[in-house]
Structure formats: C-alpha cells, structure tokens
Residue, then its C-alpha position, 0 to 999 in steps of 0.5 A: m934402337d927399338y922399344l915397346q910402347i904399351q897402353g895399360l889396362s888392357h884385356l886379353g882373350g882368344e887364342v895364341i899359338i906357342s912357338g918352338a922352344k929356343n932352348a931345345a932348338l939351339p942344342l939340336i942345331a949344334m947336334t947337326l955337326l954329328a950328321k952325315n946327311n941333310v938334317t931338316i928341323t921344323n917348328i924353329p922359332d923365328v928369334k935372333d939366337i937361332k940366326t946367330l947359331l946358324k951363322l956360326l955353323e956357316h962359318l964352320g963350313a955348314t950350308f943351310t936353307h932357312d925359312e921362318h920356321s924350318v931349316n935344312i942343314n948340311t954339315s958334311h963339309i966342315i972346313h973350320t974348327k974355330a968358333t970365333y969370339e965375334i960370334v960367340k960373344t953375342m950368344r953364350a949358347s954357342i959353346l954347344v958346338l964344343g962337344p960335337l965339333l971335338a967328337r967329330e973332328g978330334h980338335c977345335e978352338v972355341s972362344l970362351p963365352g964371357g960374362c952373362a947379365i944374370g950371373q956366372r955360368p962357368i963352363d968348367l964342368h964341360l971342360k972337366a967332363l971332356e978331359m975325363m973323356g980323354a981330351k987335352i984342354t988348354i985355354h989361351g988368349g980367350y979360347v978353349y983349345a981342345e984335342a982328342k986325336d983318336g976320338l973321345k973315350g967313354a967315361h963316367i961323368i959326375f956333374d958337381k951341379i946340374t948344368v943344362t948346357g953341360t949335359a947337352n954338350i957331353i951327350m953330343a960328345a958321347a954320341l960319337a965317342h968310343g964306348k960307354t959314357t955315363i952321366t950322373n946328375a944330368a939335367r932333366e929338362p924337356e929340351v935335354v930329353q928331346l936331344c936324347e930322343v932325336l939321337r936315339n932315333s938316329g941310332v945312338n943307344i941311350e938309356g935313362v932318358g928323362t932321368s938324372e943318370l944317362v948311359i950313352y953308347g958311342s958310335d966310334r966316330r961314325l957320323l949319324e943319319i938324322s931323320p927330320f924332326e920337329i922342335i917341342p913347344d916353348r914352355i917358357e913362352a907358354g908360361t909367359y902368356l899364362c902370366a899375361a892372362a893371369i895379370t889381366k884377369d882374363t881367359l886365354t887359350l894356348e895352342k900347340v903347347r905341352p901342358d906336361h912341361l908346365e906342371s910346376v908353373i900351372g901348380k903355382l898359378e892354381e895356388m894363386g886361384f887360377s883354374f885351367d882346362t887342358s888337353t894334350d896340346s892346349i891350355t886354357i887359363h880362367p881368371t880368379e876374382v882374388i889373386k892369392p900370394v904365393s911362395i916360389v923357389t927356383q930350382e932345376y926341372p921339374a921344379f919351378p924354372t928360373d926363367m919364369q921367376a921375373q914374370f911371376m914377380a910381376l904377377c905377384t904385385q897384383a896378389e892380395g898379400t905378401s909373396i916370397i920368391e927365392e932365386r937359387l940358380f943365378e945370383n944376379r937374376f933380380m935386376h928387373v926389381s928396380e925397373l918394376q919399382r919404377l912402375g910402383a911395385d912394392i918389392k924388397l930384396n934381401a940377398k936371394l929373397a924377394t918380398i913382394t907386397g900387393t895389391t899394388e897400383l902400377n903406373g906407366a913409366d920408361v923402363m929398361a930391359t936387363d935380360l931376356r926374361a926380365s924384359s917380358a916381366l916389364v911387358l906384363a906389368g905394362l899391360i896393367a899399369n895406368g897410362t903408357t909404359r915404354v920398355h927399352r932395350i928390347y933386343h933382349l926380348d928378340r933373342g927369345y920371343e917370337k913376335l911378342e908384340s904381334k901375338l899380344k896385339s892379336i889377343g887384345a893388348d895395346i902394344e906397338r914397336l917403335s924406334e927411338 
C-alpha cells in the first residue's frame, strides 16, 4: 500500500495547473446515458473515481476510449440495466446512473451505495423525487428496483434539504421525461450548473440555471445529440493549493482556474490576512506576516464548502489566536482532528464545533488518512511540520486529486510516494 513521505519546512513557489473537477465530471459522464451519439469530454481529471464510473458504464454496455485527460463515450447499445454492488460499493457517486438509466430504459436496478466515512448521505430524496415522477420504486436485497414503463412524467419536486447528487440525478431524469419538471430547493454548485448548461446546449430547455429553482422541459424520451465539452476546473483542488501556499507563507500562482467559483474560500483567506491577484483563469496568492484567526461555517454553495473544511483546519493551526469551525453538513467530518493532534495541533471538539488554537509548532509523525479531504489536510500540515510526516492510506487522495505529490514537488515541496 502506498503512502506519502513529506519532509517539513518546505517553501513553495511558481505555478500549478488545476485539473478538471471530479465532482463535475462524474454526473456528466453519467449524463452520456442520455445521448444518441458519441460524446467527447475533455479536461477529465486522471483520478480513480473517474475510472470507476467508466467501468460501471462499460458494464452497462457502453464503449469508450480514454486517455489521460479526455474520454469518448458511446452509450448507444445499453445491454444491462443493473449497477452491481461490486462497482457501486467502491464509489457512492455511482448512484448518478439511476436517474438517466431509468429515464432512458424505463427500468433499472442500482445497488444501494452503502455507508460513507464522513456521515450519512441517504438517497431517499432521489427515490421520493423519482416516485413523484411516476416511477415505481422497491428496495430488495440491497438494490433499488425502479420502473417507469411508459417513461417518467414531469412533476414539481421540492427537496426537503439541498442535495447535490439528488439534484443532478433528477435533472438528468427530467431531461428525458414527458412534460415539465420543476425542482425547488435545487443545489446551486458550479458542477450542477455545468450539467444544466451541457444539457441546455444539447437541446433541453432548462430555466433558472444557477438558481435554487430549475424548470426542465423533457424530450419525451428522445435521446440527445450532445456536442463535445470541457470539464470546469476543480475548485476544491484549487482551494487546497491556495491553503498549501498560505500555510507555508509563500506566493503561488494557480492556472486554469475559475476565481468566481472560489469567492467564499478567497474571502476567508483574505480575512486571515492573505492577498490576491486574479484574472479570468488564474489566481496568485501572496503571503501575510501574521495569519489571523477565522470563524468558518460550512454550508451549501455559494457559502463555504465542507470539502475545504479540513484544509482550513490545518491552516488555522498556524493562525495567531483561536479559530472556530462549525461543520453543518456532515456529522463525521472531523475525523482528521485526531490525526492533526498527532502532529501537535491544539484542537478541541464539541459536537459540530472545532476550536483551533494557534500558533502551534507541528512535528512530523505517522498519520492515517480517513477520507479524501482529510488526506489533503494532513499533507498540508506535513509541509510545515518539523521532520518527517508519513501519510498512510492515501488511496483516499487518489480518488480525487490528480498527481498531488507530483504537483507539490514541482512547486518546491519535499514529498514522495513510497510503498510499505
């Protein structure tokens, strides 16, 4: 099993190119189930989750060619409608095939995705919405059995809580449905916006893109002609590299990035004393002599993202004073706290609140990644810790960060991937 070994007290500098967004690519790959043509997608990140979803589509009957950063997918000959447990168990986002597969074929079987390390992510909102669109849903033997023989019908869906994956699933289902579907309390994340934009460019009439209320006029089960498109930059990867430069107090430039997708992250870094130069597709962060403490509450976009909480916690260990982080979205997303404490961090937990007292001198140790974003927080802490830090179980990192150690090494970090 691989691990990362980091020699601390590194200084970073230069430029890093941001990869395509995994969380945008996954629903857009699932969306190819709605297409009647070969679909070419570029700026695909080279990460494990992408390969897992392509494997699932291949099992369903799709064919594809895939190089490092692009994929061409043909779903014209779907031969199976069952997403098996063996594939779904390795990646919860596999549930994204439920909406488009049901809308297209009129029936499907999709394994329940099971547990998640960071907390509960039930799919009941997905299933309730599909039932409102006329689907008959049963659950048996760990599988969702969904049927809509005559196709899905437009409905007014009101999500009880904001769900990014649920919104994406219903958008795709509605694209082939009969009539008009309205989604109220829809997720507004850039990844959801891109899904809507690609579908709209493919002839689906969608109103309210970027707002919490979407209106989608279905195609009456007619498959779509989908033109080539490019995945948007990964705002979480970008935010992680901004935190890397911030924690080492260095100047760093990010290329191929969307600053408008990072306003809440940049805003918190500015509160902490950092300054920025931005253009339409680049961000340069400049260091501050004194890192100020900050208060953060994680919420749905456009508020501060839960996927940046762990990285900011590592940064807050170097702030002069007490920082507070409140995690409102996932009940188990503080599992990295005990690992940061192994490095010397002064962090106290009280339910959903973490209190971080700095400035703390960190010292290298063996630590264990518990989820994708927690992994990156441990890497950031290792950059400024005295001595050697070894981050184990980095298969979590490989799910969502493309060549993290190579990119960090190119900007000055002393980091290498080793096997144990």
